[in-house]
C-alpha positions as CSV (number, residue, x, y, z in Angstrom):
1,M,19.8,0.3,7.4
2,S,18.4,-2.0,4.7
3,K,15.7,-4.3,6.1
4,S,12.9,-6.4,4.6
5,I,9.6,-5.3,4.1
6,E,6.5,-7.7,5.6
7,S,4.0,-5.6,6.5
8,I,2.4,-3.5,4.5
9,L,-0.5,-0.9,4.9
10,I,-2.5,0.3,2.1
11,V,-5.0,3.3,2.7
12,G,-7.6,3.5,-0.2
13,A,-9.5,0.5,-1.1
14,G,-10.3,1.3,-4.5
15,W,-9.0,-0.1,-7.7
16,I,-5.6,0.1,-7.5
17,G,-5.4,-0.4,-3.5
18,R,-7.0,-3.7,-3.8
19,Q,-4.7,-4.6,-6.7
20,I,-1.4,-3.8,-4.7
21,A,-3.1,-5.4,-1.3
22,A,-3.9,-8.6,-3.7
23,Q,-0.4,-8.9,-5.2
24,C,1.5,-8.5,-1.8
25,A,-0.6,-10.6,-0.1
26,V,-0.1,-13.4,-2.8
27,H,3.9,-12.9,-2.6
28,G,3.5,-13.5,1.2
29,L,3.3,-10.3,2.9
30,S,1.2,-9.0,5.6
31,V,-1.5,-6.5,4.5
32,T,-3.9,-4.4,6.1
33,I,-6.5,-2.7,3.8
34,L,-8.1,0.8,5.3
35,D,-10.8,2.9,3.6
36,K,-12.9,5.1,5.1
37,Q,-16.2,3.2,4.1
38,A,-15.6,-0.2,6.2
39,E,-17.4,-2.2,4.2
40,V,-15.4,-0.8,0.7
41,G,-12.4,-2.5,2.6
42,L,-14.0,-5.6,3.5
43,D,-15.1,-5.8,-0.3
44,A,-11.5,-5.1,-1.1
45,V,-10.6,-8.3,0.8
46,R,-13.3,-10.3,-0.7
47,W,-12.3,-9.3,-4.1
48,A,-8.6,-10.0,-3.8
49,I,-9.4,-13.7,-2.5
50,N,-11.9,-14.2,-5.6
51,H,-9.3,-12.7,-8.0
52,A,-6.0,-14.4,-6.6
53,S,-8.5,-17.5,-7.7
54,K,-8.9,-16.0,-10.8
55,R,-5.0,-15.7,-11.6
56,S,-4.3,-18.9,-10.3
57,Q,-6.7,-20.6,-12.8
58,D,-5.2,-18.4,-15.7
59,G,-1.9,-19.5,-14.5
60,I,-0.7,-16.0,-13.6
61,W,-0.2,-17.0,-10.0
62,G,0.7,-19.9,-8.3
63,K,-2.1,-22.8,-7.2
64,N,-2.3,-21.5,-3.7
65,A,-3.0,-17.7,-4.6
66,A,-6.2,-17.5,-3.1
67,E,-5.2,-19.0,0.4
68,L,-1.8,-16.9,0.4
69,C,-4.3,-13.8,-0.2
70,Q,-7.2,-15.2,2.8
71,E,-4.0,-16.1,5.3
72,N,-2.5,-12.3,4.4
73,I,-4.9,-9.8,4.2
74,R,-7.3,-8.4,6.2
75,A,-9.2,-5.1,6.6
76,A,-9.2,-2.9,9.4
77,E,-12.1,0.2,10.0
78,T,-9.5,2.7,11.6
79,L,-6.3,3.4,11.7
80,D,-6.3,2.7,15.3
81,Q,-7.0,-1.0,14.7
82,V,-3.6,-1.0,12.6
83,S,-0.5,-2.6,14.5
84,K,2.4,0.3,15.0
85,K,4.5,-2.6,13.7
86,I,4.0,-1.5,10.0
87,D,7.2,-1.5,7.5
88,L,5.6,0.1,4.5
89,A,2.4,2.7,4.6
90,F,0.7,3.5,1.2
91,E,-1.7,5.9,0.6
92,C,-4.1,5.1,-2.2
93,V,-6.6,7.6,-1.8
94,T,-8.2,10.0,-4.6
95,E,-6.2,12.5,-6.5
96,Q,-6.8,15.1,-4.6
97,S,-4.7,17.5,-2.5
98,S,-6.6,17.6,0.4
99,A,-7.3,13.5,0.6
100,K,-3.5,13.4,0.1
101,R,-2.7,15.7,2.9
102,R,-5.0,14.2,5.2
103,A,-3.9,10.7,4.5
104,L,-0.2,11.4,4.5
105,G,-0.4,13.4,7.9
106,D,-2.7,10.6,9.3
107,L,0.1,7.8,8.6
108,S,2.8,10.3,9.7
109,A,1.0,10.7,13.2
110,K,0.6,6.9,13.6
111,F,3.9,5.7,12.4
112,E,7.6,6.5,13.1
113,L,10.8,5.8,11.5
114,P,11.4,3.1,10.3
115,T,8.1,3.0,8.9
116,I,8.4,4.2,5.1
117,I,5.6,5.8,4.1
118,A,4.7,6.1,0.3
119,S,2.0,7.9,-2.3
120,N,0.9,5.8,-5.2
121,S,0.0,8.9,-7.1
122,S,0.1,9.3,-10.4
123,Y,-0.5,12.9,-10.3
124,F,1.5,14.6,-7.9
125,T,5.1,14.6,-7.7
126,P,6.8,13.5,-4.6
127,S,8.3,17.3,-4.0
128,M,4.5,18.1,-3.9
129,L,3.7,15.4,-1.3
130,S,6.4,15.5,1.0
131,K,5.8,18.5,3.1
132,Y,3.0,16.5,4.8
133,V,4.8,13.4,6.2
134,S,6.8,14.2,9.4
135,Q,10.1,12.6,8.7
136,P,10.4,13.5,5.0
137,E,13.4,11.6,4.6
138,R,11.2,8.4,5.0
139,F,8.7,9.5,1.8
140,C,8.8,8.2,-1.6
141,H,6.4,7.3,-4.4
142,F,5.7,3.5,-5.5
143,H,3.8,3.8,-8.5
144,F,2.6,0.7,-9.8
145,H,1.3,0.0,-13.3
146,A,-2.1,-1.4,-13.5
147,P,-3.4,-3.9,-14.2
148,I,-0.8,-5.0,-11.4
149,W,-0.9,-8.7,-12.0
150,L,0.5,-7.9,-15.5
151,A,2.4,-5.2,-15.5
152,T,4.3,-6.4,-12.2
153,V,6.3,-2.8,-12.9
154,V,6.5,-0.3,-10.2
155,D,8.3,3.2,-10.5
156,I,10.1,4.1,-7.2
157,V,10.5,7.7,-6.8
158,P,12.3,9.4,-4.1
159,G,10.9,12.9,-2.5
160,P,13.6,15.6,-2.1
161,E,14.5,14.7,1.1
162,A,14.7,11.0,0.6
163,S,17.1,9.0,2.5
164,P,18.9,6.3,0.1
165,D,18.2,3.9,3.0
166,I,14.8,4.1,2.6
167,L,15.2,3.7,-1.5
168,E,17.2,0.6,-0.9
């Protein structure tokens, strides 16, 4: 079932969410970033473009990084505004079980297989969160190490029911 990931949704436009968005957009993925505060999502897009420009100047990313960010990243104000054609949906919300439960439940309700649902939690284990995901065989953690543009390391940890196809 292996298919490439081309479109990503990031829920939570805080420090880690915006870094993930910039990294993915600069590398050619279509990124939508959503935050419960619409202005925070818009600010994350502006930050990503500015950040990409700085990373171009210091030689970390290519010369056209800011243009790639501008082309590939957008903000949405509500989940209803997000296309159903999302390959990977991340929750990057605050490390509170109620916020994680709500975000994962909303993502599960909006997206069916083959969309992969992922958490970027550094506190909760996949087994603690997979129960909030319908079709938990598509759930895993993608834990990015910060600063994301320098570390370029992602731990991928399956949930207890995760399908090997999802991990691939």
